[in-house]
N, C-alpha and C positions, 0 to 999 in steps of 0.2 A: 223821375215820376217811374222789350220783355211784357212778356204778358203773363202775368203769372202772381201769386200769392204763396203766391208765388209768382208774381209781379206785383213791384211795389207801384200804383202804379206812381209811387216815386217815380219810378223807371220810366212814367209818361216821358216829361221832362227830358229826360235822356236822351232817348232817340226822338223824340217827335222831327227834331227840326232838319236831321239828316234826310228823314222821309218825306217830309214837308218841300225841303230843295229837290230830291232826289225824283222826283215822280208826284111806437107805440100804435101797430094799426089799428086804421080805422078812426082816428082822430078826426072830427070835425071840420069841415070846409064850409066858407061859407055859402049860402042858398044857391046862387045865379050859378054856379059851379053845377050844380043836379038838376040843370034843367035838360030837355028831352035835346035840344040841340048838343049841347054836349055830352051827352049821353053817346051820339053817333062820330064822335072823333076820336081820332088815335093818332097819340105821337110816340116819331120810331128816334130810338136815341142811341146812338153809339156810345157802348162802353167795354170795358177793356175783356168780357168776357170770363170764364170760369169761375170761380170763387164772385168773383163781383158779378157778374152776370146773377149768379143764384141769392147771392144777397140782396140785390137793388128789389129782384124781381117780389122777394119775400117782404121787405121792410118798408121799400119806397114803391114801385112799381102798381102791386096788388091793393096795395090801401088807395093808394091815388085815384085808382077805378074804384074802389069800393067806395071812397067819399064823396066823387065827384063824377061819377061815370064817363071819363077820360079814360080810354086804353092807353095803357102804357109798352111799349114792344123794344126790347132789348136787342141790337144787335151789334156784336161784338166784331171787334178789329182789334189788331194789334198795335203797336205802335201809333203814338197820335198820327192821326191821317189827314196831317197838315195840306196837303197836295190833295187828295181826294174831297174834301168839304172845298176847295176854292174851285175845283173842276165843279163839283156838286152845284156851287151856288153858281157861276160863269155860265153854265149849261139850262140856268134853270131848270134843273130836273126831281130838287125837290122831294129827294131820298130819304134823308134823314131831316128831320125836324132840329134835332139837337144830338151834341156831340161832348160827353166829358173830356173834360181838354184841361191841363195845365197852365200855371197862367204866363211863361213864356209862353204856350202856344197861342193863349188867348192875343198878349200881345202881338206875334206872327200874325195874325187875321183879322186887326183890329186898326194897326197902326201904320204907320210911316206908307200910306195910300191905300193899304189893305182896306176891304170894306165887306166880310166875308160874315158878320153877326150882327147879331141887332141888341142895341141895349135891353139889359134886362127891366130897368125901369121901375125897380122897389124902392125908392129913398122913403118913399111914406109908411113900407111894411115896419110895425114893431118891431118883429121878430129880428127881422135880415137887422133894423139899426144895433143891434146888441150884440151882434157880429164885428169884431175890431176891424178897423180899417185896413190894417195887412193883409186881413182875409178876403178883402171886397174888390172888384174891380167894375167900370162900368159897364163891362161887357159880360160878367159872371161873379156870381157868388160863390165860394169856395165853401163847400161841404162835409171834407173833409182834409187832412192834410198827411202828407207823406214825408217819408224824409232818410236822409243815410246817417247812419251812425259808425265809429269803431264798437268792434267785438270782439271777444277775447274768451277762449278755453279756460273757464277758471282752473281747471284739471293740471294744467301746463302753466302756470303761472310760478315760477321758484322765489323763495324769501318772504310770502307772504303780503308783498307791497302789489297792488293791481294795475295796470295799465289806466291812467284817468284821462289822456287827452290825446290830441295829434301827435303832439311834441313825444309821447310814450311809443308811439306806433314807431315811430322815428328813431330813438334812445336803444339803438341796440343793446349796449352795456349795459342797461341797469334793467332791460327786459329783453332777454335774448330770448329767440325762438325763431320759428319759421314766420313767413309775414305774406301778406298779399293785397295787391292795391287793384283797382277797377283801371284796363285797360283803356283808356276814354280821358279826353280830360275835365269831363263833367265831372264837378266834385272833387275830382284828383289833385285841380289847381285850386280849390279851397282849401282843399284839407292838407295842401304842401303850403299855403300859405301860413295857416294856423299853426303848423309844425315852427314855424321858423320863424314864430313869435306876432303875427298879423293878430290886432285884437277881433274879435268878432265882430266890431261893428266898423270895419273898415275896411274887410274883405273884398267888398267892391268899390269901384272898378278892379279888377284885378290886376296886381303888377306880375306881369306874366314873366319878367327876367327877374325875380323875384321867386315866383314860382318854381323854376325851371332850375335854378340854383339848388332850393331845398331839395326838388326832386332828386337832382345828380348825385345828390348825398346820403340817399335813400336805397339809390338802383339797385344796387349790388347787395342789400341787402331781403329784395324783393325774390322770392322764391316763387312766386306764382302772380300774373295779369290775369285777374278773372275777365270773364267779357261775357257774362251772363248770370244771371242771380240764380238761376239752378246753381252754375258750379262755385258761386261765393259759400253759400249756404252747402254746400255739399262738403268743400274741403275745410268748411269749420266742424260741420258734423263727424266726421272722418278724426279729427286731428291731423289732419295733413299740414294744416299751417295754425300757428297760436293767437293770431291774431288780423282782423283785417278789417277796411271797410266794408260794408252790407248793406242793404237796404231793411229794413225794420219787417217789410212785408215778409222777408224771407227768413230775419233769427229770429221775431216774437214766436213764431209756431212753433220753430225748432224748439223754443226755452221752453214752450207750453208743454213741447212734447217729452220734455224729461233731460231735451240735452244739455251737458255741462257748458252753458255759455251765460256770457255777461254781455251789459251793455253800457257804453263811456258815454255820457247826454253831454259834454261838455264839448260843444263846436258842430254838433247835430246840424244838419246839410237839410232844411225843411221848405215845403214849397204848397200850398193849398191846389186841390182839384175843385173848377166847379162846370156844371151844365153850359156851355156856350149857345147861342139860339141861332140858326144859319139863318143868314139874310134873305128875307123875301118868302119866306113860308107862309103855308095858310094857314098856321094855327101858333103864331107867334104869343098871342096872347094867353092861349091853353101853356104853352112853355112856361111863361112868366109865374103862370100857378103853380107848376111843378118845382121852379127855380124856389120857390117862397116855402113849398109844402116842405121840400128835402133841408131848408134852414132849421126848421122845428129841433127845438134842444135834444126832446127823446126819442125821434127818429136817430139824428146823429150819435146819440147813445148806443141804441142798438147796433149802427151800422157799425159804430166803433170796438164794440166786443165781439163784434164776429170777423172783422179784420183789421189787420195793423195797421190801422190811421189813429188819426186825432181826431176831434169832432173841431169843427171853428167854433161852433158857439159855447162861449166859457158856461153857459146854464148845464150842458149836457154832463157837467162833472156831475150833477146831484144823479144823477141815474146811471153810472158805472162804478162797476166792481171796485173800491179803492186799490187793489192790489194789482187789479190791470191797469187801473188809471195810470199810475206810476208807469206804467210802461211805454205810455205816451206822449206821441210827442208836444202837443200842444198840454199838456199837464204843468199849470203853472212853474213849477222849479225846475220841470225840463224847457218850455219855451225857452224863459230868460238866460240858458246857457248855450242857445241854437242860433246858427246863421238863416236870415229868413232867404230865398233865392230871390235873388235882382231883377224881376222878370224880363227887362231889357236888357242884361246884359249879354247873354249868350245869343241871342238873337242877332245882335252885331257884331261879334266878335266868332262866333263860333268856326267859319271857315280859318282862320289864319289859324287859331288856336288848336283844330284839329290838324290840319298841317302840319304845323311845329310839335303836335305830341307826338304825334304819327313817325316823323323823321327821328324826334329824341329816342323814342323806344330803341327803333333799329339800329343803333349808334352802341 
């Protein structure tokens, strides 16, 4: 899921585990939430900062205050603070009420003996009911979707045929040019498997032996192993590489700004983000109302029009410019070609995969 949009929240899930282990405004709301008691509430919400905080303040936080009388204060943090959330809940500090999290982080904080999040309990909400199951969890409702895509320079592709898959990034004969991949196993392992012919439907659980064999084949041709979204964007913008894996949150703003870049949606790797409610807080019911507020398709359309994320509610596309919609991960034609991040996989396999990948890169 990097704190930029220059971060994808997509970058969120990419960094959360390491840190976790290491250390249309004014839409009416039910009258019950406009009581004097509600007006005294304030929700403190961890978000990704930067442009995310700006967009959320305009589209989510301030309209929620106007509709309910409940203030929402965004507090920025970089990568997903799973360790910090555990500390807050364990100490009973109640520093944050909610935190925006990828679903692997939600899993890490709510399963296998972890008990740090409250269930959202919105099964009876008609709006939430229309969000597809792959974007919902007992402990979070995805309100936007991030993704990793294969991106290429349109002015550096020779012969008229554009690359259209991870296999093409691996194919140096038919698609010559400098290449870049992320220097981390998350996404890179999945890409290697698809390049080796693994269907999108069976990428998980990842066959690491097959993935590293595939990486062995392309390793001599990878000119840059990028480590940040800013670096990936820069090397594509400058023409230092002809094609690369990157986060949509980086490449779409570059395209909007006129960079000669294009996206392949074949095998893009996507995942939802939702607001997790910290266990034992004083404002759990108000948090649930805010989660439902963020499920509204018109609001999701506004967020998707401002950030390089896809809405989780299918009706949101009725309110998004068609040109914009075609460059979002949950646009139906794109969604059907992608791989949903399996939220249980990396929390269980990260340590071995990271150690193996780091050793492999150095060889």
